[in-house]
ChimeraX commands (.cxc) that place a marker at each C-alpha (Angstrom):
marker #1 position 18.60,8.20,8.92 radius 0.5
marker #1 position 19.19,8.40,4.99 radius 0.5
marker #1 position 21.79,11.06,5.40 radius 0.5
marker #1 position 23.74,8.78,7.99 radius 0.5
marker #1 position 23.16,5.81,5.41 radius 0.5
marker #1 position 24.60,7.71,2.74 radius 0.5
marker #1 position 21.21,7.24,0.77 radius 0.5
marker #1 position 19.51,9.82,-1.30 radius 0.5
marker #1 position 15.56,9.96,-0.90 radius 0.5
marker #1 position 13.14,11.95,-3.17 radius 0.5
marker #1 position 9.77,12.30,-1.98 radius 0.5
marker #1 position 6.68,13.91,-3.81 radius 0.5
marker #1 position 3.03,14.10,-3.17 radius 0.5
marker #1 position 0.64,14.58,-5.86 radius 0.5
marker #1 position -2.94,13.35,-6.94 radius 0.5
marker #1 position -3.01,9.93,-8.47 radius 0.5
marker #1 position -3.56,10.88,-11.86 radius 0.5
marker #1 position -1.00,14.09,-11.78 radius 0.5
marker #1 position 1.79,11.91,-11.11 radius 0.5
marker #1 position 3.95,10.55,-14.03 radius 0.5
marker #1 position 4.03,6.94,-13.46 radius 0.5
marker #1 position 6.27,6.09,-16.42 radius 0.5
marker #1 position 9.49,6.35,-14.26 radius 0.5
marker #1 position 10.72,3.38,-12.80 radius 0.5
marker #1 position 11.79,3.64,-9.04 radius 0.5
marker #1 position 13.86,1.36,-6.69 radius 0.5
marker #1 position 10.90,1.46,-4.11 radius 0.5
marker #1 position 7.21,2.59,-4.01 radius 0.5
marker #1 position 5.20,3.07,-1.20 radius 0.5
marker #1 position 1.27,2.95,-1.04 radius 0.5
marker #1 position 0.12,4.26,2.59 radius 0.5
marker #1 position -3.53,4.09,2.87 radius 0.5
marker #1 position -4.41,4.44,-0.60 radius 0.5
marker #1 position -7.65,2.45,-0.60 radius 0.5
marker #1 position -10.07,4.79,-1.85 radius 0.5
marker #1 position -10.59,3.05,-5.32 radius 0.5
marker #1 position -13.05,0.10,-6.10 radius 0.5
marker #1 position -11.92,-3.32,-7.03 radius 0.5
marker #1 position -12.07,-2.47,-10.79 radius 0.5
marker #1 position -10.26,0.75,-10.56 radius 0.5
marker #1 position -7.86,-0.88,-8.23 radius 0.5
marker #1 position -7.01,-3.43,-11.04 radius 0.5
marker #1 position -5.30,-0.57,-13.10 radius 0.5
marker #1 position -3.88,1.21,-10.00 radius 0.5
marker #1 position -1.90,-1.98,-9.09 radius 0.5
marker #1 position -1.08,-2.66,-12.52 radius 0.5
marker #1 position 0.51,1.14,-12.44 radius 0.5
marker #1 position 2.11,0.45,-9.38 radius 0.5
marker #1 position 3.75,-2.83,-10.70 radius 0.5
marker #1 position 5.29,-0.80,-13.75 radius 0.5
marker #1 position 6.56,2.05,-11.49 radius 0.5
marker #1 position 8.82,-0.55,-9.49 radius 0.5
marker #1 position 11.78,-1.47,-11.35 radius 0.5
marker #1 position 12.52,-4.91,-11.93 radius 0.5
marker #1 position 14.27,-6.09,-8.53 radius 0.5
marker #1 position 12.75,-3.01,-6.97 radius 0.5
marker #1 position 10.53,-3.04,-3.87 radius 0.5
marker #1 position 6.75,-2.31,-3.21 radius 0.5
marker #1 position 5.14,-1.47,0.00 radius 0.5
marker #1 position 1.68,-1.20,0.68 radius 0.5
marker #1 position -0.01,-0.58,4.00 radius 0.5
marker #1 position -3.47,-0.27,4.64 radius 0.5
marker #1 position -6.82,-1.79,6.13 radius 0.5
marker #1 position -8.49,-5.12,5.99 radius 0.5
marker #1 position -12.35,-5.30,5.69 radius 0.5
marker #1 position -12.53,-6.00,9.32 radius 0.5
marker #1 position -11.92,-2.18,9.39 radius 0.5
marker #1 position -15.79,-1.61,8.86 radius 0.5
marker #1 position -16.53,-3.58,12.19 radius 0.5
marker #1 position -14.15,-1.43,14.15 radius 0.5
marker #1 position -15.56,1.55,12.75 radius 0.5
marker #1 position -12.33,3.80,13.34 radius 0.5
marker #1 position -12.11,5.45,10.30 radius 0.5
marker #1 position -10.77,4.06,6.70 radius 0.5
marker #1 position -12.64,3.78,3.67 radius 0.5
marker #1 position -16.24,3.49,3.83 radius 0.5
marker #1 position -16.39,0.31,1.99 radius 0.5
marker #1 position -14.92,-3.20,2.66 radius 0.5
marker #1 position -14.44,-3.63,-1.07 radius 0.5
marker #1 position -11.91,-0.95,-1.12 radius 0.5
marker #1 position -9.96,-2.76,1.37 radius 0.5
marker #1 position -7.22,-5.17,1.07 radius 0.5
marker #1 position -6.89,-9.03,1.84 radius 0.5
marker #1 position -3.77,-11.07,1.80 radius 0.5
marker #1 position -5.51,-13.03,-1.20 radius 0.5
marker #1 position -6.07,-9.66,-3.37 radius 0.5
marker #1 position -2.63,-8.47,-2.72 radius 0.5
marker #1 position -0.92,-11.98,-3.77 radius 0.5
marker #1 position -3.28,-12.23,-6.64 radius 0.5
marker #1 position -2.37,-8.82,-7.81 radius 0.5
marker #1 position 1.38,-9.36,-7.57 radius 0.5
marker #1 position 2.09,-12.79,-9.11 radius 0.5
marker #1 position 5.48,-14.13,-8.98 radius 0.5
marker #1 position 6.84,-11.02,-6.60 radius 0.5
marker #1 position 8.86,-12.40,-3.90 radius 0.5
marker #1 position 6.98,-11.46,-0.69 radius 0.5
marker #1 position 8.90,-10.28,2.13 radius 0.5
marker #1 position 6.17,-9.73,4.60 radius 0.5
marker #1 position 2.50,-10.06,3.99 radius 0.5
marker #1 position 0.53,-9.92,7.48 radius 0.5
marker #1 position -3.08,-8.86,8.71 radius 0.5
marker #1 position -3.25,-7.91,12.18 radius 0.5
marker #1 position -5.00,-5.56,14.68 radius 0.5
marker #1 position -3.44,-2.59,16.33 radius 0.5
marker #1 position -4.27,0.25,18.52 radius 0.5
marker #1 position -4.05,3.47,17.11 radius 0.5
marker #1 position -4.26,7.20,18.59 radius 0.5
marker #1 position -3.87,9.32,15.54 radius 0.5
marker #1 position -5.26,12.55,16.46 radius 0.5
marker #1 position -9.15,12.96,17.44 radius 0.5
marker #1 position -10.48,11.61,13.98 radius 0.5
marker #1 position -8.85,8.18,14.63 radius 0.5
marker #1 position -8.71,6.57,17.99 radius 0.5
marker #1 position -9.15,2.99,18.98 radius 0.5
marker #1 position -8.16,-0.24,17.38 radius 0.5
marker #1 position -7.45,-0.66,13.45 radius 0.5
marker #1 position -7.39,-3.94,11.44 radius 0.5
marker #1 position -4.29,-3.40,9.33 radius 0.5
marker #1 position -2.54,-5.17,6.51 radius 0.5
marker #1 position 1.33,-4.94,5.40 radius 0.5
marker #1 position 2.50,-5.99,1.94 radius 0.5
marker #1 position 6.41,-5.66,1.16 radius 0.5
marker #1 position 7.74,-7.38,-2.14 radius 0.5
marker #1 position 10.35,-7.54,-4.66 radius 0.5
marker #1 position 9.39,-7.20,-8.34 radius 0.5
marker #1 position 10.91,-10.31,-10.28 radius 0.5
marker #1 position 13.67,-9.39,-12.61 radius 0.5
marker link #1:1,2 radius 0.2
marker link #1:2,3 radius 0.2
marker link #1:3,4 radius 0.2
marker link #1:4,5 radius 0.2
marker link #1:5,6 radius 0.2
marker link #1:6,7 radius 0.2
marker link #1:7,8 radius 0.2
marker link #1:8,9 radius 0.2
marker link #1:9,10 radius 0.2
marker link #1:10,11 radius 0.2
marker link #1:11,12 radius 0.2
marker link #1:12,13 radius 0.2
marker link #1:13,14 radius 0.2
marker link #1:14,15 radius 0.2
marker link #1:15,16 radius 0.2
marker link #1:16,17 radius 0.2
marker link #1:17,18 radius 0.2
marker link #1:18,19 radius 0.2
marker link #1:19,20 radius 0.2
marker link #1:20,21 radius 0.2
marker link #1:21,22 radius 0.2
marker link #1:22,23 radius 0.2
marker link #1:23,24 radius 0.2
marker link #1:24,25 radius 0.2
marker link #1:25,26 radius 0.2
marker link #1:26,27 radius 0.2
marker link #1:27,28 radius 0.2
marker link #1:28,29 radius 0.2
marker link #1:29,30 radius 0.2
marker link #1:30,31 radius 0.2
marker link #1:31,32 radius 0.2
marker link #1:32,33 radius 0.2
marker link #1:33,34 radius 0.2
marker link #1:34,35 radius 0.2
marker link #1:35,36 radius 0.2
marker link #1:36,37 radius 0.2
marker link #1:37,38 radius 0.2
marker link #1:38,39 radius 0.2
marker link #1:39,40 radius 0.2
marker link #1:40,41 radius 0.2
marker link #1:41,42 radius 0.2
marker link #1:42,43 radius 0.2
marker link #1:43,44 radius 0.2
marker link #1:44,45 radius 0.2
marker link #1:45,46 radius 0.2
marker link #1:46,47 radius 0.2
marker link #1:47,48 radius 0.2
marker link #1:48,49 radius 0.2
marker link #1:49,50 radius 0.2
marker link #1:50,51 radius 0.2
marker link #1:51,52 radius 0.2
marker link #1:52,53 radius 0.2
marker link #1:53,54 radius 0.2
marker link #1:54,55 radius 0.2
marker link #1:55,56 radius 0.2
marker link #1:56,57 radius 0.2
marker link #1:57,58 radius 0.2
marker link #1:58,59 radius 0.2
marker link #1:59,60 radius 0.2
marker link #1:60,61 radius 0.2
marker link #1:61,62 radius 0.2
marker link #1:62,63 radius 0.2
marker link #1:63,64 radius 0.2
marker link #1:64,65 radius 0.2
marker link #1:65,66 radius 0.2
marker link #1:66,67 radius 0.2
marker link #1:67,68 radius 0.2
marker link #1:68,69 radius 0.2
marker link #1:69,70 radius 0.2
marker link #1:70,71 radius 0.2
marker link #1:71,72 radius 0.2
marker link #1:72,73 radius 0.2
marker link #1:73,74 radius 0.2
marker link #1:74,75 radius 0.2
marker link #1:75,76 radius 0.2
marker link #1:76,77 radius 0.2
marker link #1:77,78 radius 0.2
marker link #1:78,79 radius 0.2
marker link #1:79,80 radius 0.2
marker link #1:80,81 radius 0.2
marker link #1:81,82 radius 0.2
marker link #1:82,83 radius 0.2
marker link #1:83,84 radius 0.2
marker link #1:84,85 radius 0.2
marker link #1:85,86 radius 0.2
marker link #1:86,87 radius 0.2
marker link #1:87,88 radius 0.2
marker link #1:88,89 radius 0.2
marker link #1:89,90 radius 0.2
marker link #1:90,91 radius 0.2
marker link #1:91,92 radius 0.2
marker link #1:92,93 radius 0.2
marker link #1:93,94 radius 0.2
marker link #1:94,95 radius 0.2
marker link #1:95,96 radius 0.2
marker link #1:96,97 radius 0.2
marker link #1:97,98 radius 0.2
marker link #1:98,99 radius 0.2
marker link #1:99,100 radius 0.2
marker link #1:100,101 radius 0.2
marker link #1:101,102 radius 0.2
marker link #1:102,103 radius 0.2
marker link #1:103,104 radius 0.2
marker link #1:104,105 radius 0.2
marker link #1:105,106 radius 0.2
marker link #1:106,107 radius 0.2
marker link #1:107,108 radius 0.2
marker link #1:108,109 radius 0.2
marker link #1:109,110 radius 0.2
marker link #1:110,111 radius 0.2
marker link #1:111,112 radius 0.2
marker link #1:112,113 radius 0.2
marker link #1:113,114 radius 0.2
marker link #1:114,115 radius 0.2
marker link #1:115,116 radius 0.2
marker link #1:116,117 radius 0.2
marker link #1:117,118 radius 0.2
marker link #1:118,119 radius 0.2
marker link #1:119,120 radius 0.2
marker link #1:120,121 radius 0.2
marker link #1:121,122 radius 0.2
marker link #1:122,123 radius 0.2
marker link #1:123,124 radius 0.2
marker link #1:124,125 radius 0.2
marker link #1:125,126 radius 0.2
marker link #1:126,127 radius 0.2
view
């Protein structure tokens, strides 16, 4: 799709602390990165905020605390999961395009069958 749209995409995989977060990107995606507790997550969110250039977009997708009751994998601790309140407080003044909590059936291999309690956050950094 990127080629058809004439858009250059660069993707990289690394450990959190191994990445050079000093660059600013048009878009940053965090998909199921909920393995930090509330205190380290504050720094993680600050790092993500700085990594998105002004006017750029941040996309987070993960689990809500309701995932614990569903028991279909995910982080082991509810405090590691996102709520709408956590995300809006972490990114004040960002223009939110989508903030939604929902349940969805998932069949992602033998390790993750059944319903999942999910949350989406898509926002533009001010500036």
